[in-house]
C-alpha positions as CSV (number, residue, x, y, z in Angstrom):
1,M,-71.0,122.3,-12.1
2,F,-72.1,124.0,-8.8
3,I,-73.6,122.3,-5.8
4,C,-76.2,124.0,-4.8
5,R,-79.1,123.3,-2.1
6,I,-82.9,123.7,-2.4
7,S,-83.8,127.5,-0.2
8,K,-87.0,127.6,-0.9
9,I,-90.2,125.7,-2.4
10,L,-93.2,127.0,-4.0
11,K,-96.2,125.0,-4.8
12,H,-98.8,126.1,-7.6
13,N,-101.3,122.8,-8.0
14,A,-100.5,119.2,-8.0
15,T,-99.1,119.3,-11.0
16,H,-96.2,122.2,-10.4
17,K,-93.0,123.6,-7.8
18,T,-91.0,126.2,-8.3
19,L,-87.8,125.7,-6.3
20,F,-85.5,128.6,-5.2
21,L,-82.1,127.2,-5.7
22,D,-79.3,129.1,-3.2
23,L,-77.0,129.7,-6.2
24,K,-76.3,133.3,-7.9
25,M,-76.1,133.0,-11.6
26,R,-75.9,135.5,-14.8
27,A,-77.9,134.5,-16.9
28,Q,-80.1,135.7,-20.0
29,P,-84.2,135.4,-20.3
30,G,-84.9,131.5,-22.0
31,Q,-81.7,130.6,-20.9
32,F,-81.7,126.8,-19.8
33,V,-79.8,125.0,-17.1
34,M,-78.9,120.7,-16.4
35,V,-79.8,119.4,-13.1
36,W,-78.9,116.3,-11.7
37,I,-80.6,114.9,-9.6
38,P,-78.7,112.8,-7.7
39,G,-78.8,108.9,-8.5
40,I,-82.0,109.8,-10.6
41,D,-80.9,112.2,-13.9
42,E,-79.8,114.7,-15.5
43,I,-82.1,117.5,-17.0
44,P,-82.5,120.4,-18.7
45,M,-84.4,122.7,-17.3
46,S,-85.4,126.5,-18.0
47,L,-84.8,129.4,-15.9
48,S,-87.9,131.0,-13.8
49,H,-86.6,133.4,-11.9
50,F,-82.7,134.5,-11.6
51,G,-81.0,137.8,-10.3
52,N,-81.4,137.8,-6.3
53,E,-83.1,134.4,-7.0
54,I,-82.8,131.6,-9.4
55,A,-85.3,128.8,-9.4
56,I,-86.4,125.9,-12.2
57,T,-90.0,125.2,-12.1
58,V,-90.8,121.8,-12.4
59,E,-93.7,120.1,-13.9
60,K,-94.2,116.3,-12.8
61,V,-94.3,114.4,-16.4
62,G,-91.8,111.6,-15.2
63,E,-89.5,109.8,-12.7
64,A,-86.6,112.8,-12.8
65,T,-88.7,115.6,-12.4
66,E,-90.8,113.5,-9.7
67,A,-88.2,113.1,-7.9
68,L,-87.6,117.0,-8.6
69,H,-91.5,117.4,-6.3
70,N,-90.0,115.3,-3.9
71,M,-87.7,116.9,-2.9
72,K,-87.3,118.9,0.2
73,K,-86.1,122.5,1.8
74,G,-82.4,121.9,2.2
75,D,-82.2,118.9,-0.4
76,K,-78.8,119.2,-2.9
77,L,-78.8,119.2,-6.5
78,G,-76.2,119.6,-9.4
79,I,-76.7,122.5,-11.9
80,R,-74.6,123.4,-14.9
81,G,-74.9,126.6,-17.7
82,P,-76.4,128.7,-18.4
83,Y,-76.1,127.0,-21.7
84,G,-78.2,128.0,-24.7
85,N,-79.3,131.5,-26.7
86,G,-82.2,133.3,-24.8
87,F,-84.7,136.3,-25.9
88,K,-83.7,139.2,-27.7
89,I,-85.5,142.1,-26.6
90,V,-86.3,144.0,-29.2
91,G,-89.3,146.7,-29.7
92,K,-91.5,148.6,-27.5
93,K,-94.4,147.1,-27.6
94,A,-94.8,143.3,-27.5
95,L,-96.9,140.1,-27.0
96,F,-96.0,136.8,-25.1
97,V,-98.1,133.9,-25.4
98,A,-97.4,131.0,-22.7
99,G,-99.3,127.6,-23.1
100,G,-99.1,125.8,-19.7
101,V,-95.4,125.8,-18.1
102,G,-94.0,127.6,-21.3
103,I,-94.5,131.0,-19.0
104,A,-91.3,129.8,-17.1
105,P,-88.5,131.0,-19.1
106,L,-90.9,134.1,-20.2
107,L,-91.5,135.5,-16.9
108,P,-88.2,137.0,-16.7
109,L,-88.6,138.1,-19.7
110,I,-91.5,139.9,-19.1
111,K,-89.8,141.5,-16.1
112,E,-87.0,142.7,-18.2
113,Y,-88.8,144.3,-21.2
114,E,-89.1,148.0,-21.0
115,G,-92.0,148.4,-23.3
116,E,-95.8,147.9,-23.8
117,K,-96.9,144.2,-23.0
118,C,-99.6,141.9,-23.2
119,V,-99.9,138.5,-21.8
120,I,-101.3,135.7,-23.1
121,L,-101.4,132.5,-20.4
122,G,-103.2,129.4,-21.4
123,A,-104.0,126.1,-19.7
124,R,-106.3,123.6,-19.2
125,N,-107.9,124.3,-16.5
126,K,-108.4,127.4,-13.9
127,N,-105.7,124.8,-11.2
128,L,-103.1,124.7,-13.9
129,L,-102.7,128.6,-14.2
130,L,-98.8,129.7,-13.1
131,F,-97.5,133.1,-11.8
132,E,-101.2,134.8,-13.2
133,D,-100.2,137.9,-9.6
134,E,-96.9,138.1,-10.4
135,I,-97.6,138.7,-14.1
136,K,-100.0,141.4,-13.5
137,K,-97.3,143.5,-11.8
138,F,-95.5,143.6,-15.1
139,A,-97.5,143.4,-18.1
140,N,-101.4,143.8,-19.1
141,L,-102.0,139.5,-18.3
142,Y,-105.0,137.8,-20.8
143,I,-106.1,134.2,-18.8
144,T,-107.6,131.3,-21.2
145,T,-109.0,128.2,-20.5
146,D,-109.4,125.0,-22.8
147,D,-112.1,124.6,-20.6
148,G,-113.3,127.7,-19.6
149,S,-113.3,127.7,-16.0
150,A,-111.0,131.2,-16.2
151,G,-111.1,133.5,-18.9
152,Y,-111.4,133.3,-22.6
153,R,-113.0,129.7,-23.0
154,G,-110.7,127.9,-25.7
155,F,-106.8,127.9,-26.9
156,A,-104.2,130.9,-26.5
157,T,-103.8,131.3,-29.9
158,D,-107.4,131.7,-30.3
159,L,-106.8,134.7,-28.4
160,A,-103.6,135.7,-29.7
161,K,-105.6,136.0,-32.9
162,K,-108.3,137.8,-32.5
163,I,-105.7,140.4,-30.3
164,L,-103.0,140.9,-33.2
165,M,-105.8,140.8,-35.5
166,R,-106.8,144.7,-33.8
167,E,-103.4,145.6,-32.2
168,K,-100.0,145.9,-33.8
169,F,-96.8,144.3,-31.9
170,D,-93.0,144.9,-32.3
171,V,-92.3,141.0,-31.6
172,V,-94.4,138.1,-30.1
173,Y,-92.3,135.5,-28.1
174,T,-93.9,132.3,-27.5
175,C,-92.8,129.0,-25.1
176,G,-95.5,126.1,-24.7
177,P,-96.8,123.0,-26.4
178,E,-94.6,123.1,-30.2
179,P,-98.2,122.5,-32.1
180,M,-99.9,126.2,-30.1
181,M,-95.8,127.1,-31.0
182,K,-96.5,126.3,-34.7
183,K,-99.8,127.7,-35.0
184,V,-97.9,130.8,-33.3
185,L,-95.4,131.0,-35.8
186,D,-97.9,131.0,-38.8
187,L,-100.0,134.2,-37.0
188,C,-97.2,136.0,-37.0
189,I,-96.0,134.7,-40.6
190,K,-99.0,136.3,-42.4
191,S,-98.6,140.0,-39.9
192,K,-95.7,140.2,-40.8
193,I,-94.3,140.1,-37.1
194,P,-91.3,138.9,-36.4
195,L,-90.8,136.0,-33.7
196,Q,-89.2,134.4,-31.0
197,A,-89.5,130.6,-30.1
198,S,-88.4,128.2,-27.4
199,L,-88.2,124.9,-28.3
200,E,-87.7,121.8,-26.0
201,R,-86.1,118.8,-26.9
202,Y,-84.3,115.5,-25.6
203,M,-81.0,116.6,-24.4
204,K,-78.1,114.8,-22.6
205,C,-75.0,117.2,-22.7
206,G,-76.2,120.6,-23.0
207,V,-73.7,122.0,-25.3
208,G,-73.4,120.2,-28.8
209,I,-71.5,117.4,-28.9
210,C,-74.3,114.5,-28.3
211,D,-76.6,115.6,-31.5
212,S,-80.1,114.2,-29.3
213,C,-81.7,117.9,-29.5
214,A,-80.8,118.4,-33.4
215,I,-82.8,119.3,-34.8
216,D,-82.8,120.0,-39.1
217,G,-79.4,120.5,-38.8
218,Y,-79.6,122.5,-35.9
219,H,-79.6,121.7,-32.4
220,V,-81.6,123.1,-29.7
221,C,-79.5,123.2,-26.7
222,K,-76.7,125.1,-28.7
223,D,-78.4,127.1,-31.2
224,G,-81.3,127.7,-29.3
225,P,-83.3,127.5,-27.3
226,V,-84.9,130.0,-28.7
227,F,-85.5,130.6,-32.6
228,N,-86.6,133.3,-34.5
229,E,-89.4,132.9,-37.2
230,S,-86.7,132.6,-40.3
231,I,-85.1,129.9,-38.9
232,L,-88.4,128.4,-37.6
233,M,-89.6,128.5,-40.8
234,K,-86.9,126.5,-42.5
235,L,-87.6,123.4,-39.6
236,S,-89.5,120.4,-41.5
237,D,-90.1,118.8,-38.0
238,F,-91.1,121.7,-36.2
239,G,-94.5,121.2,-34.6
240,K,-94.6,117.9,-35.9
241,W,-91.7,115.1,-35.2
242,K,-89.3,114.7,-32.1
243,R,-87.0,112.1,-30.6
244,N,-87.2,110.0,-27.7
245,E,-84.6,109.2,-25.4
246,A,-83.7,106.1,-27.8
247,G,-83.1,108.6,-30.9
248,R,-86.7,107.5,-31.9
249,K,-88.7,110.2,-33.8
250,I,-92.2,110.3,-32.2
251,S,-94.9,112.5,-33.5
252,I,-96.1,115.5,-31.3
253,S,-98.7,116.5,-33.3
């Protein structure tokens, strides 16, 4: 484990912050780290920036993420990783479909992908959109909001369907709410386009030992978090069920 300090904090809105860390790390887009918050918990977090800057983008949803939101510049964190299998860069034209904070693990990939790229960035409203200006530097950006406060009114998958009908892509990359990613999978199967999706599950160890993140015989931390369409098609729980911290199956549809 590396003990590092928070070097910079970017506040996006009341729900999202990006914490930059004084740590150098070699990683692949889509990999994650285990973040230890002293006295609170250890949780998995995707890397939203790496290279000269390492950063995690945090959505405030519980005790651990609220503790991260309350931290200040100079505070210490423990970092393990990077872990898991990241995205594989394929083809010369890619569509990226991101829902909410799901843009975080996709952002490094968007920057590294050298071909033509279109990004659909979806959120519930305009105040929750993340990294708009940064994405515009690297890709053709489409905005969707559930309430129509910015861009296309509707879900990211609604716009993805329209774009896939009029354009051809070599690959689709997606991350966000799992029901959204299940719809993206269905669209890709219908259009016969390869897909890579980053899944999220409750994790304790991060290395495939504790079984907390198991899904249909796979471990999200070790076999994923990125899976391709051929594996996703086999996962009966995908888009339907996950396990909570007590190991109990709960609906996500």
